[in-house]
C-alpha positions as CSV (number, residue, x, y, z in Angstrom):
1,I,-159.7,-245.1,-144.1
2,K,-157.0,-242.8,-143.2
3,R,-153.3,-243.7,-142.9
4,I,-151.5,-242.2,-139.8
5,E,-148.2,-240.9,-140.3
6,N,-146.4,-239.7,-137.4
7,P,-142.6,-239.9,-137.5
8,S,-142.0,-239.1,-133.9
9,L,-144.3,-241.9,-132.5
10,W,-142.9,-244.3,-135.2
11,R,-139.3,-243.8,-134.2
12,F,-140.3,-244.6,-130.5
13,Y,-142.5,-247.8,-131.7
14,I,-139.5,-249.1,-133.9
15,A,-137.0,-248.7,-130.9
16,R,-139.3,-250.7,-128.9
17,R,-139.7,-253.5,-131.5
18,K,-136.0,-253.8,-132.0
19,E,-135.6,-254.4,-128.5
20,M,-138.3,-256.8,-128.0
21,N,-137.1,-258.8,-131.2
22,R,-133.5,-258.8,-129.6
23,K,-134.8,-260.2,-126.4
24,R,-137.4,-262.5,-127.7
25,Q,-136.0,-264.0,-130.9
26,N,-137.9,-266.6,-133.0
27,Q,-141.5,-265.5,-131.8
28,Q,-144.2,-263.4,-133.1
29,N,-143.8,-260.2,-131.0
30,E,-145.8,-258.0,-133.4
31,R,-149.6,-258.2,-134.4
32,I,-152.1,-256.1,-136.2
33,L,-154.9,-255.5,-133.9
34,Y,-157.9,-253.2,-133.4
35,H,-159.0,-250.5,-131.2
36,G,-162.3,-248.7,-131.2
37,T,-162.7,-245.1,-129.6
38,K,-164.8,-242.0,-129.7
39,A,-164.3,-239.4,-132.4
40,D,-163.1,-236.7,-130.2
41,V,-160.0,-238.1,-129.2
42,C,-158.8,-239.3,-132.7
43,D,-156.6,-236.1,-133.1
44,I,-154.9,-236.8,-129.7
45,I,-154.1,-240.6,-130.5
46,N,-152.9,-239.4,-133.9
47,A,-150.4,-236.6,-132.4
48,D,-149.5,-238.6,-129.3
49,G,-150.4,-242.2,-129.5
50,F,-152.4,-244.8,-127.5
51,N,-152.1,-243.4,-123.7
52,R,-152.9,-246.0,-121.1
53,S,-153.6,-243.3,-118.6
54,Y,-157.3,-243.0,-120.2
55,S,-157.8,-246.9,-119.4
56,G,-160.9,-247.5,-117.9
57,A,-163.1,-245.5,-120.1
58,N,-164.9,-248.9,-121.2
59,A,-163.1,-251.8,-119.3
60,T,-160.4,-252.7,-117.1
61,M,-161.1,-256.5,-116.7
62,Y,-157.7,-257.5,-117.5
63,G,-155.6,-254.5,-116.4
64,E,-155.3,-250.9,-116.6
65,G,-153.6,-250.5,-120.0
66,T,-154.7,-250.1,-123.7
67,Y,-156.8,-252.6,-125.2
68,F,-156.8,-254.1,-128.7
69,A,-159.0,-256.6,-130.0
70,V,-158.0,-259.5,-132.7
71,N,-161.0,-259.0,-134.9
72,A,-162.1,-255.8,-136.1
73,S,-166.1,-256.4,-135.5
74,Y,-165.3,-256.5,-131.6
75,S,-163.7,-253.0,-131.7
76,A,-166.4,-251.7,-134.2
77,S,-169.1,-252.5,-131.6
78,D,-170.9,-249.3,-130.2
79,T,-169.5,-249.9,-126.9
80,Y,-165.9,-249.4,-127.9
81,S,-166.6,-247.5,-131.3
82,Q,-169.2,-245.1,-130.0
83,P,-171.2,-243.2,-132.6
84,E,-170.6,-239.8,-133.0
85,Q,-173.5,-237.5,-132.2
86,G,-175.4,-236.4,-135.4
87,S,-173.2,-238.0,-138.0
88,Q,-173.3,-241.6,-136.5
89,K,-169.7,-242.2,-137.7
90,K,-167.7,-244.6,-135.7
91,M,-164.0,-244.7,-135.3
92,M,-161.5,-247.5,-135.0
93,Y,-157.7,-247.9,-135.2
94,R,-156.0,-250.9,-137.3
95,A,-152.8,-250.9,-135.0
96,K,-149.3,-252.3,-134.8
97,V,-149.0,-253.7,-131.4
98,L,-146.1,-255.4,-129.7
99,T,-147.6,-258.2,-127.8
100,G,-144.4,-260.3,-127.0
101,D,-144.6,-262.6,-124.1
102,Y,-148.1,-262.5,-122.6
103,C,-150.0,-264.1,-120.1
104,K,-153.7,-264.0,-118.6
105,G,-154.6,-260.4,-117.1
106,Q,-156.9,-259.7,-114.3
107,E,-158.4,-256.4,-112.9
108,G,-156.1,-254.3,-110.9
109,F,-153.0,-254.9,-113.0
110,K,-151.2,-251.5,-113.7
111,E,-148.2,-253.6,-115.4
112,P,-147.9,-257.0,-116.7
113,P,-147.0,-259.4,-113.8
114,L,-143.4,-260.8,-113.1
115,K,-142.2,-264.1,-115.2
116,D,-140.8,-265.3,-112.0
117,P,-141.8,-263.6,-108.6
118,K,-137.9,-263.9,-107.8
119,G,-136.7,-262.3,-111.0
120,R,-137.3,-258.7,-112.6
121,E,-138.6,-259.8,-116.1
122,R,-142.0,-258.9,-116.9
123,Y,-144.5,-260.2,-119.3
124,D,-145.0,-257.7,-122.3
125,S,-148.6,-257.8,-122.3
126,V,-151.9,-259.5,-121.2
127,V,-154.6,-261.3,-122.6
128,D,-158.2,-262.3,-122.2
129,R,-157.9,-265.9,-122.4
130,D,-155.4,-269.0,-123.7
131,N,-156.5,-268.4,-127.2
132,P,-156.5,-264.4,-127.1
133,T,-159.4,-262.5,-128.4
134,M,-158.0,-259.4,-126.8
135,Y,-154.5,-257.9,-125.7
136,V,-153.8,-255.3,-123.2
137,V,-150.5,-253.4,-123.3
138,F,-149.2,-251.2,-120.5
139,Q,-146.2,-249.1,-122.2
140,D,-147.6,-246.4,-124.9
141,N,-144.5,-247.2,-127.4
142,Q,-145.9,-250.8,-127.6
143,A,-148.6,-249.9,-130.2
144,Y,-148.8,-247.7,-133.4
145,P,-152.0,-246.1,-134.7
146,E,-151.5,-247.1,-138.4
147,Y,-154.8,-246.6,-139.8
148,L,-157.6,-244.7,-138.8
149,I,-161.0,-246.7,-139.8
150,V,-164.1,-244.4,-140.2
151,L,-167.4,-246.4,-140.0
152,K,-170.9,-245.5,-140.5
153,K,-173.5,-246.9,-138.1
């Protein structure tokens, strides 16, 4: 387990968290979630954070954002944490994620839907179902890669 320390990413994340907590008081806006990935993108994530423009590598069933699972075992599956050739190492992040207000996602979403079609305010994230096991965020500063967990297949 490797702690990721990136002061620049952390500052962006904290600014987003402060704003979300100001707008959405008295609710849980931040969650600890998991994100499986391939070994060859870990240096990029460590340096630049999670980038939604890479969405679709595994799925876009709930929208074209960055996906995070409630359960580590889901992100550790070979589908999302693909074993490295030769060493069979698998990579997964434990991340702080700003989920805020959410609704059910759907394929094709490029951002969360509006809360009210006549308004301008959007949900902060989308989920897979009423009792979420998966969250999708669409703004890169909504997640911070806190720990990189290296697993053996």
